[in-house]
C-alpha positions, -999 to +999 in steps of 0.1 A: +005+390+085-011+420+068-007+428+031+000+462+018-029+480+001-019+501-029-034+535-031-037+539-069-071+521-067-101+522-090-135+506-086-141+480-113-176+485-127-196+474-158-200+504-180-232+492-196-252+486-164-284+506-161-286+530-132-318+514-120-300+480-117-272+494-096-272+480-060-267+505-032-230+515-034-228+510+004-236+474-001-210+467-028-175+454-019-148+479-027-124+464-053-089+478-058-072+469-090-034+472-092-017+462-124+020+454-118+037+424-134+004+407-127-031+420-116-038+422-079-073+428-066-080+439-030-116+431-022-131+444+010-160+423+023-167+445+054-205+449+055-234+426+056-233+403+026-262+415+005-278+405-027-259+386-055-263+417-077-239+437-054-212+411-061-214+410-099-181+427-103-163+402-080-180+373-096-171+384-131-134+391-122-129+358-105-144+339-134-124+357-160-091+358-141-059+341-153-032+324-133-013+357-133-040+373-112-043+374-074-072+383-051-069+394-015-103+392+002-103+414+034-130+399+056-147+418+084-183+409+080-212+395+102-223+374+073-255+377+052-273+361+023-264+325+017-272+327-021-245+354-025-220+334-005-226+304-027-221+324-058-188+337-045-178+302-034-185+287-068-163+313-084-135+307-059-136+270-068-131+275-105-110+307-107-075+303-122-063+331-100-047+326-066-069+337-036-061+348-001-085+357+027-073+381+054-096+381+085-095+415+102-122+412+128-155+393+126-158+365+101-192+352+108-217+329+092-216+333+054-183+352+056-167+322+072-179+300+044-163+322+018-131+322+038-129+284+038-127+283+000-098+307-004-064+290-011-047+309+017-060+325+049-042+351+070-057+353+105-050+386+123-051+389+161-085+406+160-101+378+141-131+359+155-155+335+139-191+324+144-204+293+127-241+283+127-267+269+105-289+289+081-319+310+091-348+312+067-386+312+065-412+298+041-449+302+035-475+283+016-498+253+021-487+225+044-473+201+017-453+229+000-439+242+033-429+207+042-412+200+008-393+233+009-382+228+044-369+193+038-351+203+006-335+234+022-324+213+052-307+187+030-290+215+010-278+234+041-266+203+059-245+192+029-230+227+026-221+227+063-204+193+059-185+203+028-174+236+041-164+229+076-150+193+074-115+193+089-121+226+106-148+211+128-149+176+142-178+154+130-195+158+164-192+196+161-207+195+126-237+177+139-241+203+166-241+231+141-267+213+120-289+211+151-287+248+157-257+252+181-236+283+175-198+279+178-174+307+184-136+308+178-109+334+186-079+340+164-057+313+179-084+287+176-091+297+140-054+292+131-052+258+148-083+246+131-073+259+097-042+237+099-064+208+106-086+216+076-055+219+053-045+184+064-080+171+058-081+187+022-047+172+015-059+137+025-090+142+003-068+151-027-046+120-021-077+098-020-089+112-053-055+106-068-055+070-056-090+064-070-080+079-103-049+057-106-070+027-097-095+035-125-066+039-150-052+005-140-087-011-144-092+006-178-057-007-189-068-042-186 
């Protein structure tokens, strides 16, 4: 189901930012701000996901939003920089606003990770998704390269597990970690998102049970 895009839009920008610090405007997500009874932000992630600096506005808005705010993230992206995706994900985790991802075409790599942390996801018929592990390089002496590679591998593998559990089976998660690419069409995405919702519900229930158990123990 598509969401209406209001036309009285303005780009939200920091007025005190130096021109030299401005990312290329083509790399920045376009953000529509519509004040009604609450604030609605339509965010278009429809290019390669570039440097974190290009997403300062989105990061700021998510972190300062209230429960009266709502963000629609329109996703049509081949993915991009992992550091930027992680910044957006951390903001999605803590924002007080409600968040919805609308997949309108490709939702690949880092873009798929961002999608998994939105509270709701609308999958349009044109949607398709590519999941894979990270691509990176490192230089230096042998011991430094080894240490960096081992550290990055641990970090990436944890991220893959945290992000795609429920959406992928444990066997598929291991395949992704080993470098296998997985592709999904719109119908497969919808089915697997339902599985992820159930998985997240069960995780919350387990946390609640653990918390209640701790309160009983503390009560003794």
